[in-house]
N, C-alpha and C positions, 0 to 999 in steps of 0.2 A: 504494500500500500504506500502511495507516494506521500511526501510530507504535507502537501496541501490537503489531500484527502484525510490524513490523520488529524490535521488541525481542524478541519471542518467537522469531522465526526466528534471530536472533543468538544467543540463549541455547541454542537447539537445536544450532547449529553448534559453539559453545564446549564444550557438554556432551557432544558426540558421543564415545562410548566409543572407546578405542584399538583395541579389537577390530573395531569397525565401520569405522574408518578404514583398518585393515589389510586388512579383507576387500574394501573398495571398491577400494583400490589393487591388491590381488591380482587382482581380476576384470578391471580395466582393463588391467593389464600382463601377464596370464597368458601370452599367446603368446610374448612376449619373455623372460619368466621361464623358461618351459619350454625355450627355446633355450639357456639357461645351465645348467639343472640336468638336462636330458635327461629320460629316463623314470624317474629315480630316485625320484620322488615325485609324487603327484597334488596338484592344487591344494587339495583338501579336507584332505589329510593335512598339507600345509605350513601351512595355516591353523590346524589343530588343534594343531600343535606350537608355533606362535607363541602361541596363547591359553594353552596349558598352561604354557609357560615364563614368560609375563607373570604368571600367577596365582601362580607360585612365586617370582618376582623382580619384585614390584610396581613397582619404580622403572623398569623397562623401559617402563612405560606413559608415562613422561615423555620418552622418546626419540622422535626423528622416526620415523614409520612406515617411511620409506625405509631408515634405518639398521638397523632391526629386521629387515625383510624381507631386506635385503642379507646380514646375518649368517646367516640361515637358509638363504638360497640358497647361501652358501659351504659350510655344513654339508652340505646336500643334494648339492652338486656333488662333495664329497669323500667322501660316504657315511658321515658321522659325525653322530650325533644329539647334541644338547646334553646335558650331564650332568644338567641339571634334568629331563630327560625320561627318559633310560634309566639314570641313576645310575652310568654306567661311567667318568666322568671323562675322556672322550676329547676333549671340546670344551666350551667355556663361552661363553655370550653374556651380557655384563654391561654395565650402564650406566656411562658415564664422561663427565665434562664436557669439552667441546671448548674449549680455552683461546683459540683463535683467534677464535671467534664467540660464545662464552658459551653455546652450546646443549648439550643432553645427547644423546649418541649411543650406540647399541648398539655394542659392541666384540666382535670375534671373538677368542677365546683358545683356542689348542690346549692340550690336556693331554698329559702325557708318554705316556700310553697311545695317544692319537691319533697322535702322532708315530711311535711304534713301529709302529702299524698301517700307516701310510702307507709307512714304510720297507720293511716286509716284502712289500708288494705288488709290489716290483720282481722278486721271485723270485731275487735275487742274494745274499740274506742268509740264512744258515742259522739263526742265533739272534742276538737283540739283547737284552741284559739290563742294566738299570741297578740299582745297589745303593747304599743309604745306609749309612754307617758311623757307629756311635755309640760313646761312651765305654765302654770295656770290651771292644769288639770287637778282634780281632787283624787288623791290616791293614798291609801294606807294599808298596811299589812301587819298582822299580829298573830300570835299563837297563845292559846290558853289551855286549860284542862280539857276543853271540849274539842280541841283540834286547831287546825290552821284556818285563818280567815283573811279576807282582803276586801277592800272597798274601792271602787273606781267610778269616777264621774268625769266624763270628758267635757272640758270647757269649750265654748263656741268662740270662733274668731280669734284663736290664739295662733301664734307663729309656729309652724311645724318645720323645724330645720335641725341639722345635726347639733348646732350649738344650744338649742333650747330643749333637746331631749334630755330627760333626767333619769328615767327608769324604763325597764321593759320587763314584762312578765308573761307567763304562759299558764293556761288553765286547761287541764284535760279531764273530761268527764268520761268515766269508764262504763262499759256495759254492765259491769257488776254492781254499779251504784256508787262506787268510790270515786275519788278525784285526786289528781296530782297537780300540785302548784309549785312554781319556781319563780323567783324574782331576782333581777340583777340591776345594779346601778349602772349609770353610764360609765363611771370610772372602771367598773369590772369588765364591761363590754370592751372598752378601749384597751385594757390589758390583754384581752384575747386577740384583739385586732393587731396589736403590735407584734404578736408572735406568728401572725399569718404572713406567708410569702406574698399574698394578694392584698396586703394592707394599703398599698398606695396606688392601686389601679383597679379596674373592673368594678364589681358591684359595691365594694367598700367605699368607693368614691361616688359612683352614680346612684346607688340605692342604699344609703347608710341605714335607714330605718329597717329595711328588709333584712340586712345583715345583722342588725342588733337583735331582731326577732329570731333569726336563725340561731344566733349564739345562745340565747336562753333555751330554745327548743333542744339544741344539741346537749345542753347541760342536763336536761330532764329526760332525754331519750333513753338512757339505761334503765329507767324506772317504769317505762311504758311497756305494755304487752304487745310487742311488735315481732315480726318474723325475723329469722336469722338473716335472710337476704337483706331486709331493710337495715338491720343493725350493722351488717357488713358494709353496706353502701355508705352509711353515715361515717363509719370508721375509716373509710377510704377517701373521705372528702379531701379536696385540695391536694390530690396526688395524680400522677400519671398511671392509669391502670396498667398492670403488668400482664401483657398477653404475648410475651416473647415466644412462647411455644407455638403460637398461632402463625407468626410470620417467619420464625426460624425454628422449625420443629427439632426437638432434642431427640437424638437417637439413643435409645436406652442401651446401657452396657450389657453385653452378652457374655456369659461365661464360656470359656474355651470348650468345655464339655458339651454345651448347647450347640456350638458350631459343628463339633464332630458328629453329634447326633443328627443334625440337619443334613450333613454331607454324606452320612453313611449309606443311605439308600442309593445314591448316585454311584458311590464307590463299589457297592455290591453289584450293581448292574454292569459296571465296567468290567469287574472281575469275571462275571458270568460269560462275557463275550471274548475273553482271552483264550 
């Protein structure tokens, strides 16, 4: 191959669109991808979601195709579409730098509405409501010998902004008749925010109230009667799902005697023809 042809081929590989790389990986790995997401989505639909989200969040094009597809597989497996697609704020897929290797990877982030959706699927929760409290609202919480109590009355025409939010709480009514309550101050919420790698962009910046509600729901989640799948999803929040075996299948170690056993019929047949 001539120098010019090699240079042209190299440029074509470098300039390959992220959409093309995603589609190529999707086609090559589709049987294994489908094993993860089931029949929740077709390959074409999954590809269109990826392209649509990249168009709305261009920096995702800088992420590895594996990380982007892995996040969409997670969304599909959970039955939650990214907010960039449906606008419901149930899940987000955003690009973040990997400090360990310096690469940019897509990250799966649950929204508070997505967590509520997952929790309700257990059928054991009658209602689950998160509420932000602002300056001017009437709010009090206390505990006595009869149990835990709270009172809330929302004031009209008060400013709702990050700087005026004072508290956030969640109240879950269970089908058994019991209830679960949790309360956090803004200071406690901001402590959690500072530990998040998504603290300075994405929903923490654009939807602070929603993320504050999510924070208090996450705190109470271990005490709710939810499925293992839902608990696992919340535990994996703000990470890149690990589906390495889907894109790069691991060949299991085979013991030498297993190889010999597999080869023996062929060897016996060869011996019979000698």
